N, C-alpha and C positions, 0 to 999 in steps of 0.2 A: 211206718212207711212201707209200702208194699211193692214198689218196683224199683228197678235199678236207677232210673232217672230220679226218683224221689230221694234215693240215697246220696247220689253225687251232689245234689243241690242242697242237701240238708246237713252240710258239714258242721256238726256239732251244735245244732240249734233245735232241740227237742220241743221248744215252745211253739214252733210252727208246724208241727207234725200233720194236724188236720188239713191245714191249708195245702201242704205239699201233696198229701194224698189225693186231694181233689184235683190239683193241677196235673199230677201224674196221670190219673185216670183220663182226664180230659185231653191231654196232649198226645198220649200214645195210642196208636190204633189197638183195637181189642186183641188181647192175648199176646201182644208183641213181646212184652218182657217175659211173660210166663213161658212162652215157647222158647224164647232166647235162653233163659236160665236152664230150662230143661234140656235143651240141646247142649249147652255148655257143660253142665254137670253130668250129663249122661255119657259124655265122652270120656275116654281114658285120660289119665294125667298127661302122657306123652302127646296124645292128640291134641289136647287143649293147648300145650306149649307150642305145637307146630302150627296150629290154626291162628294163633294170636302173634307169636314172635319166635320164628325158628332159631333166633340167635340167643335164646335164653341160656346164659351161662353163669348165673349168679352163684356166689360162693358165700353163703351167710357168715361163716366163721371169719372170713376176711374183712368184713366190713361192719360187723355188729359194734366194734369198739368195745368199751367197758359195758358189760351187761349188768344193769342196775336192777337188783332182785328185791331187797328190802331196805334199801337205804333210807327210804322215805316212808316207812311203815308207821312210824309214830313221830310226834313232835319233840324236838330237843328243848332243853331248858333255856338255851341262849342262842340267839342269832344276832349277827352284826347288821348294822343299818348302812346302806350305801350313802355316799355324799350327795348324790344327785337324785332328783325325783325319778320315779319309775312310771313309764307309760305302758299301759296294758292295751295291746292292739288286737282286736278280735278277727275272727276268720269270716269265710263266706257265709252270708245270711245272718251275720251276727249283729249284736247291739250292745250297748253299755247297760242300759236298764230298759226293761219292757213292762208297760203298765197295760194289762188286759182289761181291767175294769175300774180305771180311775182309782179312787181311794178306797173302793170297796174290797179289793183283794190286794195282798201284798205284791210288790214289784218283783219281777223276775230279772235276775242279773246273770249275764253271760259268764262273768267271772264269779261263779257262785261261792260266796264266802272268802274269796281270795283277796279282793281289794281290802275288806274289813281286817282280815288277818294281818296283811302287810301294814295297814295303818296303825293297828294296835301295837306293832313293833316299831313305831316312830318313823316308818318310811312315808314320804309324801308320794301319794299315788295319783296319777291322772288316767282317767278312762276316756277313750274316744269313741265315737260312732262314725262309721263310714257307710256309703250306699251299699246296701246288702249284697247285690250281685252285679254291680257295675264293673267296668273294666279296671285293671290295676292302676291305670293312669288317673281315673277319676277318684278311685278310693284313695290313692296316694296323696292327691291334692287335698282332699277332705281331712286326711290324717294330719297333714302338715298344718292346716288351719286350726284344727283342734288342739294340737300341741302348742302352737304359737299363742293362742288365746289363753291357755291355762298355765303354761310354764313360765310366761312373762319374762322371757330372756334367760331363764335358767338352762343349764345343760342337762340332758336327760339320758336316762338308760331305757331302751324300749324292750319289752318282752312281748313277743308276739306269738299267737297261736294260728296254725294252719295258714290260710292265704294271707292273714295279716302280716306275715313275714315278708311276702312278696311286695305288699304295699309299702312296707318300711324300707326294704332295699331299694325300691324304685324312687321313693322320696329322697333317700340319702343320696343316691347316685345320680339321678337325673334331675330332680326338682331343685335340690340344693336350697331350700327356703332360707332366707336370710335371717328370719327370726327363730330358726330351729337349729340348735346345737346338739348333735347326738354323740354321746360318748361310747355307747355300746348297743348291739342288737343281739338279743338272745331269741332264737327262733325255736319253737316247739312244735314238732310234727308239721313243718312247713314243706310243701311239695316243691322244693327247689329245682328238682329235675323233672317235674311233670308227673302225671299219674297214668299208669296203664289202664285204670278203670275209666278215666275220662276218655282215653283213646277208644276203648271198647264201646262206650255209649255213643260217641260220635260216629263210629263205624256202624253200629247197629241202627241208629236213627237214620243216618244217611244225609248227605248234603241237600238232597231234594226236599226233605221234610223239615230240615232245620228252620228255615225262615217261618214257616207256619206255626211251628211249635213255640218258637220264640215269641211270636205274636200273641199266642194264647197265654203264655207265661206272663207277658207284660200286662195283658188285660185282666188276668185273674189276680195277680199279686200287686201290680203297680210297680214292680221292680224292673230295672233294665237287665240285660243278658250279656253284657260284655265280658263278664268273668269266665263264663263256662268253656269257651274254646281256648282261653289262655292257660287252662289247667293241663292241657294235653302235653305229652312228653315232646312232640315236634316243636310246639311254640316255645316251650321253655328252653330247649336245647339249642334251637336254630335262631330264635329271635330274642327272647328275654335276657337269658344269661350273658350272651355275647355283647349285648347293649347296655348291660347294667353291672358294671365293674364294681368291685368293693372300694370304699373310700379308705385310703391308708390311714386316716385319722380316727377311724372307728373300729372298735373291737367286735369281732363277730363270733358268736358262740351258737351251738345248736344241740338239740336233743331229739332222739327219735323214740318210737315206742313200738311194741309188738305184742300181739295176743298169742297164746300158745296153741289153743285148740280152735277148730272150726267153730265160728259163732253159732248159737242155737238158732232154732228154726225162725223165731220171731225177731231176731236181732236186726236192726237196720243194716249191719254190716255183713250179713250172711253171703250175699252175692259178691260184693266188692272184695272182701277179704280173699276168697278163693281165686278170683281172677288176678288180683295183684300178687298173691303168693306164688302162683304158677310162673309169672314173668319176672317179678322183681325180688321174690323172697319174702322174708318176715315183714309184717306191717301191722298197723293199729286198726285195720278195718278200712281206712281210707287213704293212708299215706305210708308208703314203705320206708323202712329204715334207710335204704339206699338213698332215696329221694330227700330224706330229712337232713342229710348232712351238708353243712355249709360252715366254713370258717373252722374254728376249734370245736370238734365234735366231742361233746362231754359224755356221751354214752347212750345206751338203749334201755329205756325203761321196760322191764319185763313183765308180762302179763297185765298190760295196760292198753286200753283201747282209746280211740280218738275222743270220746266223750268223757272218760275218766280223767283225762288231761286238764279239763277245765272244771272238775269237780261235779260233773253231771253223772255220777256213777249210778249204776243200777243197785239201789239199796236192797232190793230182794235178793240179788245175787250175792252181795256181800253178807247179808244175814244167813243165807244158806251155807255159804263157806264157813262162817263161824260155827253153825250147828254141826257141820261136818268135820270140825276140828282143824280147819285150814283158815285162820284169820287173814284178812286183806293184807297184802304186802305193800300197798301204795295208798298214801294219803296226799292228795293234791296240795293241801295246805302246806304240809311239811315240804313238798317239792318246791313250791314258790318261795317259801321263806328261805330255803337253802339257796336258791338262785339269787335272792337279794343278799344273803351272806356271802356268796362267791363274788358278787360285784363289789361288796364292801372290801373284801380281802384283796381284790384287784385294784383297789384304789379308785374305784369308779363311783 
């Protein structure tokens, strides 16, 4: 992914990288993002803060909660199984299973190896698919239909990555489908309070260009565009959150994540991480720790980016770390098995 626009619409979906590159080049005027990034990173840190949000007063130590460093580095011998099925709800541009060449190539799974690992531990797992970039309202309605069809009246625990957490919250609070009974919602790096990077992109593109860019996006991808402006901080804080109260019958848990260093040159999070860090503080490349918190905050996964969270880790990076005597401190499979274990111990 080579532009800021491609990054924000590619929340944890590497399988569509080529398509996003094409869309980004087509939609943005020549050199727009390059000049924007150069202008942004060419400014001093204090100037960047003032130009984007002069009210920046984040205090990382105050809201990191428990910093989780290596709790999920390796698999344990035993994990308990929750009473109710687990629903895995994907994020923006996500999918349950993607077949690129029919039966000629293996399918690509959003929850890479995670569903299989949970199933091997006797968990009943439901994966759902919602419209990739449609509005929260449309995605939530499809989420409800998917759960109702597969759960068949059973109560469920939802584990949601990124925007999937917003879909689940809206479904629980606003749609209240008769055939869906939710016992708990665990969100992983969900932008509950919006994203500074979404604000940044909307400001850079400008309202006068958005309609034409959305039109190009829809023609190239076939996807709707309702999700994009709903990820801004203004929308989340002034519209979504006030109108989407928690259900007192549902248990809410959340996790955040952060990377330690500036992402490498070719990372899809190179631009977004810096912008978010200067305004909101520690983040996983797309969602800040601050924005990830909702309900009972279980902690911040340290040294983990937005793709690592769904087991789309950079294998070359992990191999290099091992060669350098620094074995990976995060195993996504161990993380989700531990969430299932936590739900079981909570009686869910």
